[in-house]
PDB file with SEQRES, HELIX, SHEET and CRYST1 records, atoms N, CA, C and O in Angstrom:
SEQRES   1 A   68  MET THR ILE GLN VAL ASN GLY GLU SER ARG GLY ILE GLY          
SEQRES   2 A   68  ASP GLY HIS THR VAL ALA ALA LEU LEU ARG GLU LEU ASP          
SEQRES   3 A   68  ILE ARG ALA ASP ARG VAL ALA VAL GLU LEU ASN LEU GLU          
SEQRES   4 A   68  ILE LEU ASP ARG LYS ASP PHE GLU THR ARG GLY LEU CYS          
SEQRES   5 A   68  GLU GLY ASP ARG VAL GLU ILE LEU SER PHE ILE GLY GLY          
SEQRES   6 A   68  GLY ALA GLU                                                  
HELIX    1 AA1 VAL A   18  GLU A   24  1                                   7    
HELIX    2 AA2 ALA A   29  ARG A   31  5                                   3    
HELIX    3 AA3 ARG A   43  ASP A   45  5                                   3    
SHEET    1 AA1 5 GLU A   8  GLY A  11  0                                        
SHEET    2 AA1 5 THR A   2  VAL A   5 -1                                        
SHEET    3 AA1 5 ARG A  56  SER A  61  1                                        
SHEET    4 AA1 5 VAL A  32  LEU A  36 -1                                        
SHEET    5 AA1 5 GLU A  39  ILE A  40 -1                                        
CRYST1    1.000    1.000    1.000  90.00  90.00  90.00 P 1           1          
ATOM      1  N   MET A   1    -105.372  27.203 -35.107  1.00  0.00           N  
ATOM      2  CA  MET A   1    -105.427  25.765 -34.982  1.00  0.00           C  
ATOM      3  C   MET A   1    -104.022  25.190 -35.169  1.00  0.00           C  
ATOM      4  O   MET A   1    -103.148  25.889 -35.681  1.00  0.00           O  
ATOM      5  N   THR A   2    -103.793  24.023 -34.798  1.00  0.00           N  
ATOM      6  CA  THR A   2    -102.444  23.381 -34.907  1.00  0.00           C  
ATOM      7  C   THR A   2    -102.652  22.134 -35.866  1.00  0.00           C  
ATOM      8  O   THR A   2    -103.608  21.372 -35.720  1.00  0.00           O  
ATOM      9  N   ILE A   3    -101.791  21.991 -36.757  1.00  0.00           N  
ATOM     10  CA  ILE A   3    -101.683  20.750 -37.540  1.00  0.00           C  
ATOM     11  C   ILE A   3    -100.155  20.324 -37.568  1.00  0.00           C  
ATOM     12  O   ILE A   3     -99.273  21.051 -37.112  1.00  0.00           O  
ATOM     13  N   GLN A   4     -99.916  19.075 -38.146  1.00  0.00           N  
ATOM     14  CA  GLN A   4     -98.616  18.556 -38.199  1.00  0.00           C  
ATOM     15  C   GLN A   4     -98.238  18.664 -39.682  1.00  0.00           C  
ATOM     16  O   GLN A   4     -99.022  18.213 -40.516  1.00  0.00           O  
ATOM     17  N   VAL A   5     -97.117  19.216 -40.052  1.00  0.00           N  
ATOM     18  CA  VAL A   5     -96.649  19.328 -41.436  1.00  0.00           C  
ATOM     19  C   VAL A   5     -95.260  18.659 -41.387  1.00  0.00           C  
ATOM     20  O   VAL A   5     -94.332  19.129 -40.729  1.00  0.00           O  
ATOM     21  N   ASN A   6     -95.172  17.506 -42.139  1.00  0.00           N  
ATOM     22  CA  ASN A   6     -93.957  16.715 -42.253  1.00  0.00           C  
ATOM     23  C   ASN A   6     -93.390  16.490 -40.859  1.00  0.00           C  
ATOM     24  O   ASN A   6     -92.187  16.632 -40.641  1.00  0.00           O  
ATOM     25  N   GLY A   7     -94.332  16.110 -39.840  1.00  0.00           N  
ATOM     26  CA  GLY A   7     -93.937  15.752 -38.522  1.00  0.00           C  
ATOM     27  C   GLY A   7     -93.618  16.836 -37.547  1.00  0.00           C  
ATOM     28  O   GLY A   7     -93.165  16.557 -36.437  1.00  0.00           O  
ATOM     29  N   GLU A   8     -93.855  18.149 -37.953  1.00  0.00           N  
ATOM     30  CA  GLU A   8     -93.664  19.273 -37.072  1.00  0.00           C  
ATOM     31  C   GLU A   8     -94.939  19.985 -36.865  1.00  0.00           C  
ATOM     32  O   GLU A   8     -95.740  20.120 -37.790  1.00  0.00           O  
ATOM     33  N   SER A   9     -95.165  20.472 -35.608  1.00  0.00           N  
ATOM     34  CA  SER A   9     -96.391  21.266 -35.287  1.00  0.00           C  
ATOM     35  C   SER A   9     -96.307  22.571 -36.033  1.00  0.00           C  
ATOM     36  O   SER A   9     -95.230  23.151 -36.172  1.00  0.00           O  
ATOM     37  N   ARG A  10     -97.461  23.040 -36.521  1.00  0.00           N  
ATOM     38  CA  ARG A  10     -97.611  24.309 -37.155  1.00  0.00           C  
ATOM     39  C   ARG A  10     -98.859  24.936 -36.939  1.00  0.00           C  
ATOM     40  O   ARG A  10     -99.896  24.349 -37.250  1.00  0.00           O  
ATOM     41  N   GLY A  11     -98.870  26.155 -36.400  1.00  0.00           N  
ATOM     42  CA  GLY A  11    -100.229  26.846 -36.217  1.00  0.00           C  
ATOM     43  C   GLY A  11    -100.533  27.559 -37.555  1.00  0.00           C  
ATOM     44  O   GLY A  11     -99.695  28.142 -38.242  1.00  0.00           O  
ATOM     45  N   ILE A  12    -101.966  27.418 -37.851  1.00  0.00           N  
ATOM     46  CA  ILE A  12    -102.429  28.005 -39.090  1.00  0.00           C  
ATOM     47  C   ILE A  12    -103.817  28.636 -38.680  1.00  0.00           C  
ATOM     48  O   ILE A  12    -104.356  28.268 -37.637  1.00  0.00           O  
ATOM     49  N   GLY A  13    -104.357  29.517 -39.439  1.00  0.00           N  
ATOM     50  CA  GLY A  13    -105.631  30.162 -39.333  1.00  0.00           C  
ATOM     51  C   GLY A  13    -106.701  29.165 -39.624  1.00  0.00           C  
ATOM     52  O   GLY A  13    -106.507  28.170 -40.322  1.00  0.00           O  
ATOM     53  N   ASP A  14    -107.799  29.457 -39.084  1.00  0.00           N  
ATOM     54  CA  ASP A  14    -109.055  28.582 -39.365  1.00  0.00           C  
ATOM     55  C   ASP A  14    -109.409  28.871 -40.849  1.00  0.00           C  
ATOM     56  O   ASP A  14    -109.177  29.972 -41.350  1.00  0.00           O  
ATOM     57  N   GLY A  15    -109.968  27.867 -41.522  1.00  0.00           N  
ATOM     58  CA  GLY A  15    -110.353  28.011 -42.908  1.00  0.00           C  
ATOM     59  C   GLY A  15    -109.315  27.815 -43.917  1.00  0.00           C  
ATOM     60  O   GLY A  15    -109.576  27.977 -45.109  1.00  0.00           O  
ATOM     61  N   HIS A  16    -108.038  27.443 -43.470  1.00  0.00           N  
ATOM     62  CA  HIS A  16    -106.883  27.228 -44.438  1.00  0.00           C  
ATOM     63  C   HIS A  16    -107.241  26.067 -45.298  1.00  0.00           C  
ATOM     64  O   HIS A  16    -107.862  25.109 -44.838  1.00  0.00           O  
ATOM     65  N   THR A  17    -106.863  26.138 -46.529  1.00  0.00           N  
ATOM     66  CA  THR A  17    -106.868  24.937 -47.472  1.00  0.00           C  
ATOM     67  C   THR A  17    -105.547  24.400 -47.711  1.00  0.00           C  
ATOM     68  O   THR A  17    -104.564  25.023 -47.312  1.00  0.00           O  
ATOM     69  N   VAL A  18    -105.433  23.301 -48.324  1.00  0.00           N  
ATOM     70  CA  VAL A  18    -104.108  22.780 -48.634  1.00  0.00           C  
ATOM     71  C   VAL A  18    -103.338  23.780 -49.582  1.00  0.00           C  
ATOM     72  O   VAL A  18    -102.151  24.045 -49.392  1.00  0.00           O  
ATOM     73  N   ALA A  19    -104.019  24.278 -50.533  1.00  0.00           N  
ATOM     74  CA  ALA A  19    -103.314  25.330 -51.475  1.00  0.00           C  
ATOM     75  C   ALA A  19    -102.843  26.505 -50.732  1.00  0.00           C  
ATOM     76  O   ALA A  19    -101.797  27.072 -51.050  1.00  0.00           O  
ATOM     77  N   ALA A  20    -103.634  26.920 -49.682  1.00  0.00           N  
ATOM     78  CA  ALA A  20    -103.174  28.123 -48.849  1.00  0.00           C  
ATOM     79  C   ALA A  20    -101.938  27.737 -48.093  1.00  0.00           C  
ATOM     80  O   ALA A  20    -101.009  28.536 -47.973  1.00  0.00           O  
ATOM     81  N   LEU A  21    -101.904  26.558 -47.592  1.00  0.00           N  
ATOM     82  CA  LEU A  21    -100.805  26.109 -46.781  1.00  0.00           C  
ATOM     83  C   LEU A  21     -99.503  26.018 -47.646  1.00  0.00           C  
ATOM     84  O   LEU A  21     -98.416  26.368 -47.186  1.00  0.00           O  
ATOM     85  N   LEU A  22     -99.651  25.552 -48.872  1.00  0.00           N  
ATOM     86  CA  LEU A  22     -98.483  25.455 -49.785  1.00  0.00           C  
ATOM     87  C   LEU A  22     -98.003  26.878 -50.238  1.00  0.00           C  
ATOM     88  O   LEU A  22     -96.810  27.128 -50.412  1.00  0.00           O  
ATOM     89  N   ARG A  23     -98.989  27.780 -50.416  1.00  0.00           N  
ATOM     90  CA  ARG A  23     -98.578  29.152 -50.691  1.00  0.00           C  
ATOM     91  C   ARG A  23     -97.823  29.799 -49.559  1.00  0.00           C  
ATOM     92  O   ARG A  23     -96.824  30.487 -49.765  1.00  0.00           O  
ATOM     93  N   GLU A  24     -98.331  29.561 -48.323  1.00  0.00           N  
ATOM     94  CA  GLU A  24     -97.608  30.071 -47.145  1.00  0.00           C  
ATOM     95  C   GLU A  24     -96.314  29.547 -46.939  1.00  0.00           C  
ATOM     96  O   GLU A  24     -95.481  30.244 -46.361  1.00  0.00           O  
ATOM     97  N   LEU A  25     -96.002  28.279 -47.380  1.00  0.00           N  
ATOM     98  CA  LEU A  25     -94.749  27.688 -47.249  1.00  0.00           C  
ATOM     99  C   LEU A  25     -93.889  27.966 -48.454  1.00  0.00           C  
ATOM    100  O   LEU A  25     -92.731  27.551 -48.490  1.00  0.00           O  
ATOM    101  N   ASP A  26     -94.406  28.638 -49.417  1.00  0.00           N  
ATOM    102  CA  ASP A  26     -93.691  29.066 -50.688  1.00  0.00           C  
ATOM    103  C   ASP A  26     -93.364  27.736 -51.490  1.00  0.00           C  
ATOM    104  O   ASP A  26     -92.274  27.585 -52.042  1.00  0.00           O  
ATOM    105  N   ILE A  27     -94.341  26.808 -51.524  1.00  0.00           N  
ATOM    106  CA  ILE A  27     -94.104  25.586 -52.293  1.00  0.00           C  
ATOM    107  C   ILE A  27     -95.027  25.470 -53.503  1.00  0.00           C  
ATOM    108  O   ILE A  27     -96.249  25.561 -53.385  1.00  0.00           O  
ATOM    109  N   ARG A  28     -94.415  25.269 -54.662  1.00  0.00           N  
ATOM    110  CA  ARG A  28     -95.244  25.226 -55.846  1.00  0.00           C  
ATOM    111  C   ARG A  28     -96.077  23.823 -55.941  1.00  0.00           C  
ATOM    112  O   ARG A  28     -95.501  22.735 -55.925  1.00  0.00           O  
ATOM    113  N   ALA A  29     -97.383  23.954 -56.033  1.00  0.00           N  
ATOM    114  CA  ALA A  29     -98.266  22.831 -55.994  1.00  0.00           C  
ATOM    115  C   ALA A  29     -98.007  21.743 -57.123  1.00  0.00           C  
ATOM    116  O   ALA A  29     -98.236  20.547 -56.944  1.00  0.00           O  
ATOM    117  N   ASP A  30     -97.524  22.258 -58.265  1.00  0.00           N  
ATOM    118  CA  ASP A  30     -97.285  21.399 -59.293  1.00  0.00           C  
ATOM    119  C   ASP A  30     -95.979  20.537 -59.207  1.00  0.00           C  
ATOM    120  O   ASP A  30     -95.676  19.714 -60.072  1.00  0.00           O  
ATOM    121  N   ARG A  31     -95.177  20.815 -58.007  1.00  0.00           N  
ATOM    122  CA  ARG A  31     -93.973  20.150 -57.893  1.00  0.00           C  
ATOM    123  C   ARG A  31     -93.992  19.143 -56.668  1.00  0.00           C  
ATOM    124  O   ARG A  31     -92.965  18.584 -56.284  1.00  0.00           O  
ATOM    125  N   VAL A  32     -95.148  18.966 -56.122  1.00  0.00           N  
ATOM    126  CA  VAL A  32     -95.250  18.083 -54.941  1.00  0.00           C  
ATOM    127  C   VAL A  32     -96.447  17.317 -54.937  1.00  0.00           C  
ATOM    128  O   VAL A  32     -97.414  17.657 -55.618  1.00  0.00           O  
ATOM    129  N   ALA A  33     -96.446  16.195 -54.139  1.00  0.00           N  
ATOM    130  CA  ALA A  33     -97.587  15.344 -53.764  1.00  0.00           C  
ATOM    131  C   ALA A  33     -97.909  15.653 -52.299  1.00  0.00           C  
ATOM    132  O   ALA A  33     -97.001  15.856 -51.494  1.00  0.00           O  
ATOM    133  N   VAL A  34     -99.125  15.688 -51.973  1.00  0.00           N  
ATOM    134  CA  VAL A  34     -99.575  15.971 -50.641  1.00  0.00           C  
ATOM    135  C   VAL A  34    -100.521  14.799 -50.013  1.00  0.00           C  
ATOM    136  O   VAL A  34    -101.585  14.456 -50.528  1.00  0.00           O  
ATOM    137  N   GLU A  35    -100.014  14.280 -48.912  1.00  0.00           N  
ATOM    138  CA  GLU A  35    -100.743  13.384 -48.192  1.00  0.00           C  
ATOM    139  C   GLU A  35    -101.451  13.969 -46.964  1.00  0.00           C  
ATOM    140  O   GLU A  35    -100.799  14.529 -46.082  1.00  0.00           O  
ATOM    141  N   LEU A  36    -102.753  13.843 -46.905  1.00  0.00           N  
ATOM    142  CA  LEU A  36    -103.474  14.417 -45.725  1.00  0.00           C  
ATOM    143  C   LEU A  36    -104.162  13.300 -44.906  1.00  0.00           C  
ATOM    144  O   LEU A  36    -105.113  12.677 -45.377  1.00  0.00           O  
ATOM    145  N   ASN A  37    -103.681  13.063 -43.708  1.00  0.00           N  
ATOM    146  CA  ASN A  37    -104.162  12.035 -42.917  1.00  0.00           C  
ATOM    147  C   ASN A  37    -104.243  10.614 -43.611  1.00  0.00           C  
ATOM    148  O   ASN A  37    -105.237   9.887 -43.603  1.00  0.00           O  
ATOM    149  N   LEU A  38    -103.057  10.350 -44.196  1.00  0.00           N  
ATOM    150  CA  LEU A  38    -102.799   9.124 -44.810  1.00  0.00           C  
ATOM    151  C   LEU A  38    -103.474   8.937 -46.254  1.00  0.00           C  
ATOM    152  O   LEU A  38    -103.366   7.881 -46.876  1.00  0.00           O  
ATOM    153  N   GLU A  39    -104.137   9.983 -46.706  1.00  0.00           N  
ATOM    154  CA  GLU A  39    -104.725   9.959 -48.043  1.00  0.00           C  
ATOM    155  C   GLU A  39    -103.958  10.846 -49.010  1.00  0.00           C  
ATOM    156  O   GLU A  39    -103.656  11.997 -48.694  1.00  0.00           O  
ATOM    157  N   ILE A  40    -103.646  10.327 -50.167  1.00  0.00           N  
ATOM    158  CA  ILE A  40    -102.946  11.085 -51.165  1.00  0.00           C  
ATOM    159  C   ILE A  40    -103.962  11.940 -51.915  1.00  0.00           C  
ATOM    160  O   ILE A  40    -104.926  11.420 -52.477  1.00  0.00           O  
ATOM    161  N   LEU A  41    -103.762  13.119 -51.920  1.00  0.00           N  
ATOM    162  CA  LEU A  41    -104.649  14.197 -52.483  1.00  0.00           C  
ATOM    163  C   LEU A  41    -104.407  14.377 -54.004  1.00  0.00           C  
ATOM    164  O   LEU A  41    -103.274  14.475 -54.475  1.00  0.00           O  
ATOM    165  N   ASP A  42    -105.531  14.413 -54.735  1.00  0.00           N  
ATOM    166  CA  ASP A  42    -105.483  14.846 -56.146  1.00  0.00           C  
ATOM    167  C   ASP A  42    -105.201  16.416 -56.194  1.00  0.00           C  
ATOM    168  O   ASP A  42    -105.826  17.195 -55.475  1.00  0.00           O  
ATOM    169  N   ARG A  43    -104.327  16.779 -56.991  1.00  0.00           N  
ATOM    170  CA  ARG A  43    -103.789  18.122 -57.133  1.00  0.00           C  
ATOM    171  C   ARG A  43    -104.998  19.119 -57.318  1.00  0.00           C  
ATOM    172  O   ARG A  43    -104.989  20.231 -56.791  1.00  0.00           O  
ATOM    173  N   LYS A  44    -106.017  18.668 -58.077  1.00  0.00           N  
ATOM    174  CA  LYS A  44    -107.178  19.502 -58.358  1.00  0.00           C  
ATOM    175  C   LYS A  44    -107.996  19.807 -57.122  1.00  0.00           C  
ATOM    176  O   LYS A  44    -108.876  20.664 -57.204  1.00  0.00           O  
ATOM    177  N   ASP A  45    -107.775  19.174 -55.984  1.00  0.00           N  
ATOM    178  CA  ASP A  45    -108.570  19.225 -54.809  1.00  0.00           C  
ATOM    179  C   ASP A  45    -107.811  20.228 -53.751  1.00  0.00           C  
ATOM    180  O   ASP A  45    -108.362  20.576 -52.706  1.00  0.00           O  
ATOM    181  N   PHE A  46    -106.619  20.616 -54.088  1.00  0.00           N  
ATOM    182  CA  PHE A  46    -105.797  21.418 -53.126  1.00  0.00           C  
ATOM    183  C   PHE A  46    -106.570  22.704 -52.823  1.00  0.00           C  
ATOM    184  O   PHE A  46    -106.585  23.085 -51.652  1.00  0.00           O  
ATOM    185  N   GLU A  47    -107.180  23.375 -53.709  1.00  0.00           N  
ATOM    186  CA  GLU A  47    -107.898  24.710 -53.430  1.00  0.00           C  
ATOM    187  C   GLU A  47    -109.118  24.503 -52.517  1.00  0.00           C  
ATOM    188  O   GLU A  47    -109.509  25.392 -51.761  1.00  0.00           O  
ATOM    189  N   THR A  48    -109.728  23.250 -52.619  1.00  0.00           N  
ATOM    190  CA  THR A  48    -110.939  23.197 -51.849  1.00  0.00           C  
ATOM    191  C   THR A  48    -110.891  22.292 -50.609  1.00  0.00           C  
ATOM    192  O   THR A  48    -111.804  22.273 -49.784  1.00  0.00           O  
ATOM    193  N   ARG A  49    -109.861  21.598 -50.524  1.00  0.00           N  
ATOM    194  CA  ARG A  49    -109.640  20.708 -49.364  1.00  0.00           C  
ATOM    195  C   ARG A  49    -109.250  21.463 -48.080  1.00  0.00           C  
ATOM    196  O   ARG A  49    -108.081  21.822 -47.933  1.00  0.00           O  
ATOM    197  N   GLY A  50    -110.124  21.701 -47.204  1.00  0.00           N  
ATOM    198  CA  GLY A  50    -109.896  22.421 -45.978  1.00  0.00           C  
ATOM    199  C   GLY A  50    -109.033  21.552 -44.920  1.00  0.00           C  
ATOM    200  O   GLY A  50    -109.018  20.321 -44.924  1.00  0.00           O  
ATOM    201  N   LEU A  51    -108.357  22.322 -44.062  1.00  0.00           N  
ATOM    202  CA  LEU A  51    -107.547  21.676 -43.043  1.00  0.00           C  
ATOM    203  C   LEU A  51    -108.237  21.832 -41.671  1.00  0.00           C  
ATOM    204  O   LEU A  51    -108.819  22.885 -41.411  1.00  0.00           O  
ATOM    205  N   CYS A  52    -108.192  20.880 -40.842  1.00  0.00           N  
ATOM    206  CA  CYS A  52    -108.751  20.853 -39.558  1.00  0.00           C  
ATOM    207  C   CYS A  52    -107.763  20.686 -38.367  1.00  0.00           C  
ATOM    208  O   CYS A  52    -106.643  20.219 -38.573  1.00  0.00           O  
ATOM    209  N   GLU A  53    -108.127  21.028 -37.240  1.00  0.00           N  
ATOM    210  CA  GLU A  53    -107.304  20.899 -36.063  1.00  0.00           C  
ATOM    211  C   GLU A  53    -106.798  19.397 -36.030  1.00  0.00           C  
ATOM    212  O   GLU A  53    -107.616  18.497 -36.221  1.00  0.00           O  
ATOM    213  N   GLY A  54    -105.527  19.123 -35.803  1.00  0.00           N  
ATOM    214  CA  GLY A  54    -104.967  17.976 -35.658  1.00  0.00           C  
ATOM    215  C   GLY A  54    -104.621  17.211 -36.895  1.00  0.00           C  
ATOM    216  O   GLY A  54    -104.127  16.086 -36.819  1.00  0.00           O  
ATOM    217  N   ASP A  55    -104.893  17.850 -38.126  1.00  0.00           N  
ATOM    218  CA  ASP A  55    -104.588  17.141 -39.389  1.00  0.00           C  
ATOM    219  C   ASP A  55    -103.039  16.920 -39.479  1.00  0.00           C  
ATOM    220  O   ASP A  55    -102.222  17.694 -38.978  1.00  0.00           O  
ATOM    221  N   ARG A  56    -102.737  15.832 -40.141  1.00  0.00           N  
ATOM    222  CA  ARG A  56    -101.326  15.554 -40.436  1.00  0.00           C  
ATOM    223  C   ARG A  56    -101.173  15.529 -41.935  1.00  0.00           C  
ATOM    224  O   ARG A  56    -101.749  14.730 -42.674  1.00  0.00           O  
ATOM    225  N   VAL A  57    -100.289  16.541 -42.341  1.00  0.00           N  
ATOM    226  CA  VAL A  57     -99.991  16.817 -43.679  1.00  0.00           C  
ATOM    227  C   VAL A  57     -98.495  16.379 -44.017  1.00  0.00           C  
ATOM    228  O   VAL A  57     -97.548  16.810 -43.358  1.00  0.00           O  
ATOM    229  N   GLU A  58     -98.349  15.557 -45.014  1.00  0.00           N  
ATOM    230  CA  GLU A  58     -96.969  15.288 -45.536  1.00  0.00           C  
ATOM    231  C   GLU A  58     -96.870  15.825 -46.898  1.00  0.00           C  
ATOM    232  O   GLU A  58     -97.711  15.501 -47.737  1.00  0.00           O  
ATOM    233  N   ILE A  59     -95.846  16.670 -47.200  1.00  0.00           N  
ATOM    234  CA  ILE A  59     -95.613  17.103 -48.499  1.00  0.00           C  
ATOM    235  C   ILE A  59     -94.310  16.529 -49.103  1.00  0.00           C  
ATOM    236  O   ILE A  59     -93.223  16.703 -48.554  1.00  0.00           O  
ATOM    237  N   LEU A  60     -94.447  15.897 -50.153  1.00  0.00           N  
ATOM    238  CA  LEU A  60     -93.389  15.129 -50.787  1.00  0.00           C  
ATOM    239  C   LEU A  60     -92.937  15.862 -52.064  1.00  0.00           C  
ATOM    240  O   LEU A  60     -93.751  16.132 -52.948  1.00  0.00           O  
ATOM    241  N   SER A  61     -91.675  16.170 -52.151  1.00  0.00           N  
ATOM    242  CA  SER A  61     -91.150  16.692 -53.344  1.00  0.00           C  
ATOM    243  C   SER A  61     -90.565  15.706 -54.270  1.00  0.00           C  
ATOM    244  O   SER A  61     -89.968  14.709 -53.864  1.00  0.00           O  
ATOM    245  N   PHE A  62     -90.753  16.013 -55.633  1.00  0.00           N  
ATOM    246  CA  PHE A  62     -90.185  15.196 -56.536  1.00  0.00           C  
ATOM    247  C   PHE A  62     -88.728  15.503 -56.884  1.00  0.00           C  
ATOM    248  O   PHE A  62     -88.353  16.671 -56.983  1.00  0.00           O  
ATOM    249  N   ILE A  63     -87.874  14.434 -57.077  1.00  0.00           N  
ATOM    250  CA  ILE A  63     -86.516  14.660 -57.256  1.00  0.00           C  
ATOM    251  C   ILE A  63     -86.110  13.995 -58.548  1.00  0.00           C  
ATOM    252  O   ILE A  63     -86.313  12.793 -58.718  1.00  0.00           O  
ATOM    253  N   GLY A  64     -85.538  14.759 -59.461  1.00  0.00           N  
ATOM    254  CA  GLY A  64     -85.124  14.186 -60.777  1.00  0.00           C  
ATOM    255  C   GLY A  64     -83.884  13.383 -60.689  1.00  0.00           C  
ATOM    256  O   GLY A  64     -83.098  13.568 -59.760  1.00  0.00           O  
ATOM    257  N   GLY A  65     -83.675  12.519 -61.587  1.00  0.00           N  
ATOM    258  CA  GLY A  65     -82.492  11.729 -61.661  1.00  0.00           C  
ATOM    259  C   GLY A  65     -82.589  10.715 -62.808  1.00  0.00           C  
ATOM    260  O   GLY A  65     -83.558  10.717 -63.567  1.00  0.00           O  
ATOM    261  N   GLY A  66     -81.684   9.943 -62.913  1.00  0.00           N  
ATOM    262  CA  GLY A  66     -81.789   8.955 -63.987  1.00  0.00           C  
ATOM    263  C   GLY A  66     -80.610   8.004 -64.014  1.00  0.00           C  
ATOM    264  O   GLY A  66     -79.663   8.178 -63.247  1.00  0.00           O  
ATOM    265  N   ALA A  67     -80.643   7.086 -64.806  1.00  0.00           N  
ATOM    266  CA  ALA A  67     -79.525   6.144 -64.985  1.00  0.00           C  
ATOM    267  C   ALA A  67     -78.435   6.574 -65.880  1.00  0.00           C  
ATOM    268  O   ALA A  67     -78.657   7.384 -66.779  1.00  0.00           O  
ATOM    269  N   GLU A  68     -77.283   6.074 -65.676  1.00  0.00           N  
ATOM    270  CA  GLU A  68     -76.164   6.532 -66.529  1.00  0.00           C  
ATOM    271  C   GLU A  68     -76.329   6.068 -67.959  1.00  0.00           C  
ATOM    272  O   GLU A  68     -75.485   6.362 -68.806  1.00  0.00           O  
TER     273      GLU A  68                                                      
END                                                                             
């Protein structure tokens, strides 16, 4: 099936979860926020939240910084 990940088409197998997608992309789940079809997901749901044909996934990384 095909989904959109950060605006790019990506083919994945049926039955993929958000957690499986992050592992496939070599992304640590504790370092990102994930939006699925305009819904921000709770990290605890990554393992059980399945992906479907046409889903739109945005993966947002946290960047550290601070004031002088």
